[in-house]
C-alpha positions as CSV (number, residue, x, y, z in Angstrom):
1,M,-35.5,-42.9,-37.2
2,Y,-39.7,-43.7,-36.4
3,P,-38.8,-44.2,-33.0
4,H,-37.4,-41.5,-31.9
5,L,-38.9,-38.4,-34.6
6,A,-41.5,-38.0,-31.8
7,V,-38.9,-36.7,-29.2
8,V,-37.2,-34.7,-31.6
9,H,-40.3,-33.1,-32.6
10,E,-41.4,-32.6,-29.0
11,L,-38.0,-31.3,-28.2
12,A,-38.4,-28.6,-30.4
13,R,-41.9,-28.3,-29.7
14,R,-41.0,-26.9,-26.3
15,G,-38.2,-24.7,-27.7
16,H,-35.4,-26.5,-27.4
17,R,-32.7,-25.6,-30.2
18,V,-32.4,-28.8,-31.7
19,S,-29.6,-30.1,-35.0
20,Y,-30.5,-33.3,-36.5
21,L,-28.1,-34.3,-38.7
22,V,-28.5,-37.4,-40.9
23,G,-27.8,-39.0,-44.2
24,A,-28.8,-36.7,-46.9
25,H,-31.2,-39.0,-48.5
26,L,-33.5,-38.7,-45.4
27,A,-33.4,-35.7,-44.6
28,D,-36.8,-35.0,-45.2
29,L,-38.5,-37.6,-42.4
30,A,-36.8,-35.4,-40.2
31,R,-37.4,-32.0,-40.8
32,P,-40.8,-31.6,-40.2
33,T,-40.0,-32.2,-36.6
34,G,-39.0,-28.8,-36.1
35,A,-35.1,-29.7,-36.2
36,D,-32.8,-27.8,-38.1
37,V,-31.2,-30.4,-40.2
38,I,-27.5,-30.8,-41.0
39,A,-27.3,-33.5,-44.4
40,C,-24.6,-36.1,-44.3
41,T,-23.4,-38.2,-46.8
42,S,-23.4,-42.0,-45.7
43,V,-22.5,-45.1,-46.7
44,L,-24.7,-46.6,-44.9
45,P,-27.1,-48.7,-47.1
46,G,-29.5,-46.7,-49.4
47,A,-27.3,-43.9,-49.3
48,P,-26.6,-42.0,-52.7
49,G,-23.3,-44.4,-54.3
50,A,-23.5,-46.8,-51.2
51,P,-23.9,-50.0,-51.8
52,E,-27.4,-50.9,-52.1
53,S,-27.4,-54.1,-49.4
54,F,-25.2,-55.9,-47.7
55,D,-25.6,-60.1,-46.7
56,E,-28.1,-59.8,-44.2
57,N,-26.7,-62.9,-43.4
58,D,-23.3,-62.4,-41.9
59,A,-23.4,-61.1,-38.9
60,V,-20.3,-59.7,-38.9
61,A,-21.0,-57.6,-42.3
62,G,-23.9,-56.4,-40.2
63,M,-21.6,-54.4,-37.5
64,R,-20.0,-53.4,-39.7
65,I,-21.6,-51.2,-41.6
66,F,-22.1,-49.1,-38.7
67,L,-18.5,-49.0,-37.7
68,D,-17.8,-47.5,-41.2
69,E,-20.1,-45.5,-41.0
70,A,-18.9,-43.7,-37.7
71,V,-15.9,-43.4,-39.3
72,H,-17.7,-41.4,-42.4
73,V,-19.3,-39.0,-39.6
74,L,-17.2,-38.4,-37.1
75,P,-15.9,-35.2,-39.5
76,Q,-18.8,-34.1,-40.5
77,V,-20.5,-33.7,-37.0
78,H,-17.2,-32.1,-35.8
79,A,-17.6,-29.5,-38.9
80,A,-20.7,-28.9,-38.7
81,L,-20.9,-28.2,-34.6
82,D,-17.6,-27.7,-33.6
83,N,-18.3,-23.4,-33.7
84,D,-22.2,-24.3,-31.9
85,R,-21.1,-27.2,-29.6
86,P,-24.6,-28.8,-28.1
87,D,-25.3,-29.4,-24.4
88,L,-26.1,-32.8,-24.6
89,V,-26.4,-35.3,-27.7
90,L,-29.1,-37.8,-28.4
91,Y,-27.9,-40.3,-30.6
92,D,-29.2,-44.1,-32.3
93,I,-28.2,-47.5,-31.8
94,G,-26.2,-47.3,-35.1
95,G,-25.3,-43.7,-34.9
96,M,-22.1,-44.5,-33.3
97,A,-20.6,-40.9,-33.9
98,G,-22.8,-39.6,-31.5
99,P,-21.1,-40.7,-28.1
100,V,-17.2,-40.3,-29.4
101,A,-18.4,-36.8,-30.5
102,A,-20.1,-36.1,-27.5
103,A,-17.1,-37.1,-25.5
104,Q,-14.3,-35.2,-27.2
105,W,-16.9,-32.1,-26.6
106,G,-17.3,-32.7,-22.8
107,V,-20.9,-32.7,-22.6
108,P,-23.6,-35.7,-22.2
109,A,-25.0,-37.9,-24.2
110,A,-27.6,-40.4,-24.3
111,Q,-29.0,-43.5,-26.2
112,L,-32.2,-43.8,-27.9
113,S,-32.9,-47.3,-28.5
114,P,-35.7,-48.2,-30.7
115,S,-35.1,-52.0,-29.6
116,E,-34.3,-54.3,-26.2
117,V,-31.5,-53.0,-23.8
118,A,-28.7,-55.1,-22.1
119,W,-29.6,-56.6,-19.0
120,A,-27.3,-57.5,-16.2
121,G,-25.4,-60.8,-17.7
122,Y,-26.1,-60.2,-21.2
123,H,-23.3,-61.1,-22.2
124,D,-23.3,-64.1,-20.3
125,D,-26.9,-64.9,-21.2
126,M,-26.2,-64.6,-25.3
127,A,-22.4,-65.7,-25.0
128,D,-23.7,-69.1,-27.1
129,I,-24.6,-66.5,-30.1
130,L,-22.3,-63.4,-29.8
131,G,-18.9,-65.8,-28.7
132,P,-18.9,-67.7,-32.3
133,I,-19.4,-64.0,-33.9
134,L,-16.8,-61.8,-32.2
135,N,-14.5,-65.2,-32.6
136,S,-14.7,-65.4,-36.0
137,P,-11.6,-64.1,-37.8
138,D,-14.4,-61.1,-39.3
139,G,-15.2,-60.9,-36.0
140,L,-12.0,-60.1,-33.9
141,A,-11.0,-57.8,-37.1
142,Y,-14.5,-55.9,-36.2
143,R,-13.3,-55.4,-32.9
144,Q,-9.3,-54.3,-33.5
145,A,-10.5,-51.8,-36.3
146,F,-13.4,-50.1,-33.7
147,D,-11.0,-50.7,-31.0
148,S,-8.2,-48.8,-32.4
149,W,-10.9,-46.1,-33.5
150,L,-11.8,-45.7,-30.1
151,T,-8.6,-45.2,-29.0
152,D,-7.5,-42.7,-31.5
153,S,-10.3,-40.6,-30.9
154,G,-9.1,-40.0,-27.4
155,T,-12.0,-40.1,-25.7
156,G,-11.6,-43.4,-22.9
157,L,-14.6,-44.6,-24.0
158,T,-14.9,-48.5,-24.4
159,F,-16.4,-50.8,-27.2
160,D,-19.5,-52.0,-24.6
161,E,-20.4,-48.3,-23.6
162,V,-20.0,-47.4,-27.6
163,T,-21.8,-50.2,-28.5
164,G,-24.3,-52.5,-26.2
165,A,-24.1,-50.5,-22.6
166,P,-24.5,-46.7,-23.1
167,R,-23.8,-44.9,-19.8
168,R,-27.6,-43.3,-20.1
169,C,-30.5,-44.8,-22.5
170,L,-33.7,-43.9,-23.4
171,A,-35.7,-47.1,-24.3
172,L,-38.3,-46.2,-27.0
173,I,-40.2,-49.8,-26.2
174,P,-42.6,-50.5,-23.3
175,R,-40.9,-52.4,-20.8
176,V,-43.9,-55.2,-21.4
177,M,-41.2,-56.2,-24.8
178,Q,-37.8,-56.3,-22.8
179,R,-36.7,-59.6,-21.3
180,H,-35.3,-59.9,-17.9
181,A,-36.3,-55.9,-17.3
182,D,-36.3,-56.9,-13.6
183,R,-32.2,-56.8,-14.2
184,V,-31.7,-54.1,-16.4
185,G,-30.3,-50.7,-14.4
186,D,-30.8,-47.2,-13.5
187,R,-29.0,-46.1,-16.8
188,Y,-32.2,-46.7,-19.0
189,R,-35.5,-45.2,-18.8
190,F,-37.9,-46.6,-20.8
191,V,-40.1,-44.2,-22.2
192,G,-42.1,-46.7,-24.6
193,P,-43.7,-45.9,-27.8
194,C,-43.0,-42.2,-29.3
195,I,-45.0,-42.1,-32.1
196,D,-45.0,-39.1,-34.0
197,P,-48.6,-37.3,-34.3
198,Q,-47.8,-36.3,-37.9
199,R,-47.6,-40.2,-38.4
200,E,-50.8,-40.5,-37.3
201,D,-52.5,-39.0,-40.0
202,P,-53.7,-40.6,-42.1
203,G,-53.5,-38.7,-45.3
204,D,-54.7,-39.7,-48.5
205,W,-55.4,-43.6,-46.9
206,T,-59.1,-44.2,-46.5
207,P,-60.0,-48.0,-45.1
208,P,-61.3,-50.5,-47.7
209,A,-64.9,-50.7,-48.4
210,G,-66.4,-52.8,-46.2
211,D,-68.0,-53.3,-42.8
212,G,-65.9,-56.6,-42.4
213,P,-62.4,-56.7,-40.1
214,L,-59.8,-55.2,-41.0
215,A,-56.0,-56.5,-40.8
216,L,-53.0,-54.6,-41.9
217,L,-50.1,-56.7,-43.9
218,A,-46.6,-54.9,-43.8
219,F,-43.0,-56.1,-43.3
220,G,-41.6,-52.1,-42.2
221,T,-39.3,-50.4,-44.2
222,A,-36.1,-53.3,-44.9
223,Y,-38.3,-56.5,-45.3
224,T,-40.9,-56.2,-47.8
225,D,-39.6,-58.6,-50.5
226,R,-41.9,-61.4,-49.0
227,A,-45.1,-61.9,-52.1
228,D,-45.0,-65.9,-51.2
229,V,-45.8,-64.8,-47.9
230,Y,-48.2,-61.9,-48.8
231,R,-50.0,-64.2,-51.7
232,N,-50.3,-67.2,-48.6
233,V,-51.9,-64.2,-46.4
234,I,-54.5,-63.9,-49.0
235,E,-55.1,-67.1,-49.2
236,A,-55.8,-67.2,-45.3
237,L,-57.8,-64.4,-45.2
238,D,-60.6,-65.3,-48.8
239,G,-64.0,-65.7,-47.8
240,Q,-63.6,-65.5,-44.1
241,G,-65.0,-62.1,-44.2
242,W,-61.9,-59.6,-43.5
243,R,-60.6,-56.6,-44.9
244,L,-57.1,-56.8,-46.0
245,V,-54.4,-53.6,-46.0
246,L,-51.0,-54.6,-47.4
247,S,-48.2,-53.0,-47.7
248,C,-45.7,-54.0,-50.0
249,G,-42.8,-52.1,-50.3
250,R,-41.4,-52.7,-54.2
251,A,-42.7,-56.4,-53.9
252,E,-44.7,-57.4,-57.2
253,V,-47.8,-59.6,-55.5
254,G,-50.1,-59.6,-58.7
255,P,-53.3,-59.1,-59.2
256,V,-55.5,-59.3,-55.4
257,P,-59.5,-59.2,-54.9
258,P,-61.4,-56.4,-54.8
259,W,-61.1,-57.2,-50.4
260,V,-57.5,-56.5,-50.3
261,Q,-56.2,-52.8,-50.9
262,L,-52.5,-53.3,-51.8
263,R,-50.8,-50.2,-51.5
264,A,-46.4,-49.8,-52.2
265,S,-46.5,-47.7,-48.0
266,V,-49.2,-46.8,-46.0
267,P,-49.4,-44.2,-42.8
268,Q,-49.1,-47.2,-40.7
269,P,-49.9,-45.8,-37.0
270,A,-53.2,-44.2,-38.7
271,V,-54.3,-47.8,-40.0
272,L,-53.0,-49.0,-36.8
273,A,-55.3,-47.4,-34.9
274,Q,-58.5,-48.9,-36.6
275,A,-57.2,-52.1,-37.1
276,D,-58.4,-55.8,-35.7
277,C,-55.4,-57.6,-36.8
278,F,-52.2,-56.9,-37.8
279,I,-50.1,-59.2,-39.9
280,T,-46.3,-58.2,-38.8
281,H,-42.9,-58.7,-39.4
282,A,-42.0,-58.2,-35.3
283,G,-39.4,-55.5,-35.9
284,M,-39.5,-53.6,-32.7
285,G,-41.0,-50.2,-34.0
286,S,-45.0,-52.3,-35.3
287,C,-44.2,-54.1,-32.6
288,T,-44.6,-51.0,-30.4
289,E,-46.8,-49.1,-32.2
290,A,-49.4,-52.1,-32.3
291,L,-49.8,-52.6,-28.0
292,W,-49.6,-48.7,-27.9
293,F,-53.0,-48.9,-29.8
294,G,-54.2,-52.7,-28.4
295,V,-53.7,-54.7,-31.8
296,P,-53.6,-58.4,-31.8
297,M,-50.5,-59.9,-33.7
298,V,-49.7,-62.5,-36.1
299,A,-45.7,-62.9,-35.9
300,I,-43.6,-64.0,-39.2
301,P,-39.8,-62.7,-38.2
302,Q,-37.7,-62.1,-40.7
303,A,-34.1,-61.7,-39.4
304,V,-31.8,-59.6,-36.2
305,D,-34.4,-59.0,-33.4
306,Q,-37.2,-60.1,-35.5
307,P,-37.7,-63.8,-34.6
308,A,-36.8,-62.5,-30.3
309,N,-39.6,-60.1,-30.6
310,A,-42.3,-62.6,-32.0
311,A,-41.3,-65.0,-29.3
312,R,-42.0,-62.0,-26.8
313,L,-45.2,-61.7,-28.3
314,E,-46.6,-64.8,-27.7
315,A,-45.2,-65.5,-24.4
316,V,-46.8,-62.0,-22.8
317,G,-50.2,-63.2,-24.9
318,V,-50.2,-60.7,-27.2
319,G,-49.9,-62.6,-30.3
320,C,-49.0,-65.6,-32.3
321,H,-46.1,-66.2,-33.5
322,L,-45.4,-68.6,-37.1
323,S,-41.4,-69.9,-36.8
324,D,-41.9,-70.9,-40.6
325,P,-40.4,-68.7,-42.7
326,L,-43.3,-69.1,-45.7
327,P,-46.2,-70.2,-43.0
328,S,-48.9,-72.0,-44.9
329,A,-52.3,-70.4,-45.5
330,R,-53.1,-72.5,-42.7
331,Q,-51.4,-71.6,-40.0
332,I,-51.8,-68.0,-41.0
333,R,-55.3,-68.6,-40.9
334,D,-55.3,-70.6,-37.7
335,A,-53.6,-67.8,-36.3
336,V,-55.4,-64.6,-37.1
337,R,-58.5,-66.5,-36.0
338,S,-57.0,-67.4,-32.4
339,V,-56.0,-63.3,-31.5
340,A,-58.6,-61.7,-33.2
341,T,-61.2,-63.9,-31.6
342,S,-60.0,-64.7,-27.3
343,P,-61.0,-63.1,-24.8
344,T,-58.3,-63.4,-23.4
345,V,-56.2,-62.0,-25.9
346,R,-58.2,-58.5,-26.1
347,A,-58.2,-58.5,-22.5
348,T,-54.5,-58.7,-22.2
349,L,-53.9,-56.0,-25.1
350,D,-56.7,-53.7,-23.1
351,A,-54.1,-54.3,-19.5
352,V,-51.0,-53.9,-22.4
353,R,-52.4,-50.3,-23.8
354,T,-53.3,-48.7,-20.4
355,E,-49.7,-49.6,-19.9
356,V,-47.8,-48.6,-22.1
357,R,-49.8,-45.0,-22.2
358,S,-49.5,-44.5,-18.6
359,H,-45.0,-44.2,-18.9
360,G,-45.2,-43.5,-22.5
361,G,-44.3,-41.3,-25.5
362,P,-42.8,-38.2,-26.8
363,G,-43.3,-35.8,-23.4
364,H,-42.3,-38.6,-20.8
365,A,-38.9,-38.9,-23.4
366,A,-38.9,-35.5,-23.2
367,D,-39.0,-34.9,-19.5
368,A,-35.9,-37.3,-19.5
369,V,-34.0,-35.2,-22.2
370,E,-34.2,-32.3,-19.6
371,D,-33.3,-34.1,-16.7
372,I,-29.7,-34.7,-18.5
373,T,-29.6,-31.3,-19.1
374,A,-30.5,-30.5,-15.7
375,G,-27.8,-32.8,-13.9
376,R,-30.5,-34.6,-12.4
377,W,-29.4,-38.0,-14.1
């Protein structure tokens, strides 16, 4: 949700009436946007009564939960809005009830993608990875269930249109983070990072005492159970003059030295605005926020798209990719030193930051939304 909340906020600020459908357990995140929040029941992990998690090593299971969610949510979408049909539907890549409802209402839709989008030739390029998954018995059953759901919807939408090649898409990432950007068609608009101003508010957060360089260590909201990595980072920076802000989620880290500030969560954009290095799992949201603020990264990817994001950071020249799931303290120390002191990395970050801010932000995204409703896109 974080990558698109600022877009919703900007649309509401401009006077548009926005209905925001979301799992009830996450409704409070959306309320400050000014949208009319409609709380739904959900079957996604974390929702009341839903499984706490799924096997992250089972790719089909990861896809299936979003299909199950779409089937579960679509009737709730109609119950909430059939008597007040929107003029446009915006939907997250996991919110697949969105394009189906839009087609049933006969209104345009646009995906809000917080990650890379499919380029021309994507399926051919990814055949070695996607083929075994989709052609496995579980993958074939998933595809059959998905196609049956779409057929029953009466929309004429295809699997590819709903899952990977939407008719319109606002890519909420910097173009520099997109592989094969020159092969991305005009159905996609890169509107760059859209950081909610409310997340830039530090609230009760203040930086650790001292005047040494400041590092942030954060693995997002779903991959925080890595106390082993956190302890190696503390060992790596010990005695190096750094201050460390560690966002650990529920992980049990144990005692930390006084130069480490340990918190369950932090206002990440507010911290990045002051940080000199970001040790990250390389989730796309975290990568884009760091680029917005011009912060060099040490990437320790955990799952899904993170290894590709980490490799991209290194290829662009704004970070270091540590592929070992548990890098040693020495590896981490060397990586931090290499990205935080390199004039080349600094110059590249400054250029990327300028580019990102020139074409990204909630205003650009809201303009694109208004282009759709006006028939200009």
